[in-house]
N, C-alpha and C positions, 0 to 999 in steps of 0.2 A: 379820471385815470384812463378809462376806456377810450375817450377821445384822443388823449395824448398818445396812447399806444397805437391807435389807428393812424395817427399822423406819422409816427415812426415807421409803421409798416409801409405807408404810401411813399414816404421819402426814400427809405432804403430800397424799396422796389424800383423806384425811378432811378436811383443811383446804379443799381445792378443793370437795368436795361440800358442806361446811357453808357456805362462802361463797356458792356459787351458790344454795343453798337459802335463805339469809338474804336474798339479793337478790330472789328470787321473792316472799318474804314482804313485803319492803320495798316492792316494786312494787305488790303487792296492797293493802297498807295505804295507800300514797300515793294510789292510784287511787280507793279507796273513800272515804277520809276527807278528802282534799285535792283533787287534780285529776289526771287522767291526763297532762296536759301537763307535769307535773313530772318524769315518767319520762325523757323524752328530753332535757330541759334541765338536769337536775340529777343524777339517780341514775346514768344510763348514761354521763355525761361526767365523772364525778368521778375525778380523777387518782389519789387514794389507793386507791380500790377497784380501778382498772385495774392500777396498778403492783403492788399486793399480790397480786392474782390472777395476774399475770404471774410474780411471784417464786415462787408456789406451783407453777405449772405447769413453770417452768424447773427448779426443784429436783426435781420428780417425774421429769421426763425425764432429768435429769443422773444421778439415782440409778439409774434403770433402765439407762441406758447404762453406768454404772460397774459394775453387776452383771455385765454381759457381759464386762468386762475382767478380772474377778477369778476366772476359771475356773482358771488355773494359778498365778498369783502375785498378791501384793497390791501395788498401786501407791500408795505413800505420799502423793504429791501429789494424786491423785484422791480418796483418802480424806479428806485435809485439806479440800479444796474441798467435798466432800459434807457433811462435818461442819459447816463454816462456813455453808453454805447451809441446812442443817437448823436451826441455831441462829437464823439470821436469819429463817427462815420461822416459827419458834416465836414470836420476838419480834414479828414483823409480825402474826401472828394475834391476839395479845393486844391489840396496838395497834388492829387493825381492829375488834375487838369494842367497844372504848371509842369509837372514831371513829364507827362506824355508829350507836351509841346516841345520840350527840350530833347526827349528821347527820339522823336521822329525826325530830327534834323540829321542830314546825311553824315555830318562830321561826328555826331554822337554815336550813331550806329556803326560807322567805320572804326571809331576809336574803341568801341566795345569789342568788335571782332578782332582788332589788332591786339588788344590786351589778352583776349582768350587765346589767340595764336601764339603769343609769346609764352604764355603759361604752358601750352601743349609742347612747344619746342623745348622748353626747359625740362619737362618731364621725360620726353623722348630722348633728348641729348643732355644728360645731367652734367657732363664734364665741361669745364671751361677750356677753350682752346681756340683754334683757328679753323673756320669752315673750309678753307682752301687747302688744308693739309691733305696729302695723298699718301695713303699707306702703301709701303713697298710690298710687292709680291701679290697683292690682291687676293681674291678667293682661290683657295687651292682647288686643283682638279681632282675630284673624287671619282671620276669615271661614271659609268652607268649606274643608276640606283638599283639596289637589290629589290626594292619594292616601291610601288607608286600607289598612294592612297588618293582616290579621286573624290570630288565633291558629290554628295548624294543629297537629294531633296530639291527644293526650289532654288532657282538661280537667285543670287543675292549679292550684296556688297559686303566685303570684309570690313568690319568696323572695329574689331579689337581682337587681340590674341593674348593668352596667358603665357608669357615667356617663361616664367619660373616653373610652371607645370610642364612645359615642353622640355626644359632643361633637366628637370627631375626625371622625366621618362627616359631621356637619352642617357643620363648618368646611370640609372638602374640597369638599363639594357646594354651599357657600354658600347653605344653606337652613336650615329650622327643623324639628326633630324633636320631636313631642309624644308622650310616653309616657303612654298613656291610663290604665291602672290604677295603683293605689298598691301599694307593697310590702305583701304580706299579703292582697291581694285574690284572690278566686277568678276564674279566667278559663276560660270554657267554649269549646268549639270554635266558630270563626268570630266570636268576640267581638273588637271592635277592640283592637289592641295598640299600633299606632303611627298617628298622623296626621302626614302629611308635607306641608310647605309649601315653595314655591319650588323651588330646585335640589335639595332633598332628595328630591323625587319620583323621581329617577333612581337612588337608592341601592338596592343589592341587598337584597331582603327577607331573604335567608338570613343576611346579615351582621348585620342589625339583630336578627333573632330569636336569633342566637347570643350576643348580649350580655345576654340575659335568662335567668336560672336559674329553673326551675320545680321544685316538689316536691309531695309528697302532703299535707304539713302545714306550718304556719308555723314559721319559725325566727327567732331573735333577731339574726341577723347584720346585717341592714339594716332591721329592723322595730322601731322604738322603742315602738310601742304593744303589742307582744306581751307584754312583761314586765308591763305594766299589766293586760292581759287575764288572764294567769295568776293574778296576785294577786287580782284581782276575783273570778275563779272560786272561789278558795279561800274568800274571804269569803262569797260567795253559798252555797256548800255548807255552811259552818259555820252560816249563818243558816237553813238549811232545817229544817222541823219534824222530819225524821228524825234529824238530828244535834244541832241546838239548842246550839251552842257559841259564844256571843257573844264570849267571850274570844279565841278564835282569830280571829274576825272583826275584833276590835279590833287584834290583832297584824298582820293583813293591812293594815288601814287605816294603821297606823304606817309600813309600807313604801310604801303609796301616797302618804302625806304626803312621805316621803323622795324618791320618784320625781317627784312633781309639783313639788317645790321644785327638783329638778335640772333639770327642763324649763324652769321659770320663770327660771332663771339663764342659759339659753342664748338665743342669737338664732335664732329660728325662721325660717330663711331663706325668701326668696321662692321661687316655683315656677319662676322663669326662671334658667337657667344661661347665663352670658355667655362670649364668647370674649375674647381679649386686647384687642380694639378696642372692647369694650363692647356688641357686638351680641348679641341673643338667638339662641341656637343650640339649646338643649334646654329643653323644658318638662317638668319632673319634679315631680309633686305629692307633698308630704309633709304629715303631720298638723300642724295649727295648734293654737294654744292652746285654742280652743273644743273641738276634738276630744278633747284630753287631759282637760279638765275634765269634759266630758260622760261620757267613759268611766269616770272615777273615781267620780263622784257618782251618776249616774242610777239604775243598777241596785241599788246598795247602799241608796240612799235608799228605793227602792220596796220592797225586801225587809226592811229593818231599821228602818222608821219607828216600829214599836211596841216597839222595844227601847231601853231607857234608855242602856245602855252605848254602843250604836252612835250614837244621836242626839247624846250628849254628845261623843263622839270626833269625829264629823263636824263639829259646830259648832266645836270647837277647831281642826280641820284647816283649815276655811274661814278 
């Protein structure tokens, strides 16, 4: 029994070392040939990788603990559980090898980012409509704000905002709150964060600031353009003279086509958020149709204009 448990410990320990080594290699390859932004959005968040590594570590710790229980007598139930965990770990290891080989393909990573981008787009723009619709009148002119709340603390990226909390603060104060940056913008110290109008000037600045989440880099939780940015970066790196892989660039453009069609099928809401009575309470700017089109086409057109594959695929996408 002790020999069998020692074998389980050795095997699972080698699985853990191999898995972490493979992850390091995958991160290095993805950073060099695709884009570093795929690491946080795809590789480190993949459930299969996390659950498999968790199974290996649990099996390792269980086998080590079981060894301490086998000094005087053999516990049949513990041995049965250790054996089952060892078998499951072996099966999971072979599955992980096949899964990782398919995950690291450019088309798999790009498809994963495309699916995540469509999900974010549907959450930010929940209404079905046409992305090219133009609202008449635009944003109303509110004049000079009565009060400006500036960002305090370290400079960071705006990653999310609690719109319902902002709307509730504006309704209770009977004023208008304008959120100055967009999600994904970099905000430096003392940059304007909120413009307050009317009764909203009396709102506590700390309550407003607490409704905004900051981070060191962009995330896709409320940023519909970040998925576009990742795929565009993959296409640009593939078109660089050092790599010169136009086929990967075309695969990236396929996902951009998919993302752009997804945006075009949504109603890109106006920047004003209203209360139940129809009064403007929050001004929260989101990307419009022109922003998405410019992001998709401008940089790839500049870098790939001399490549026949890219030009042909871009014309087909248009």
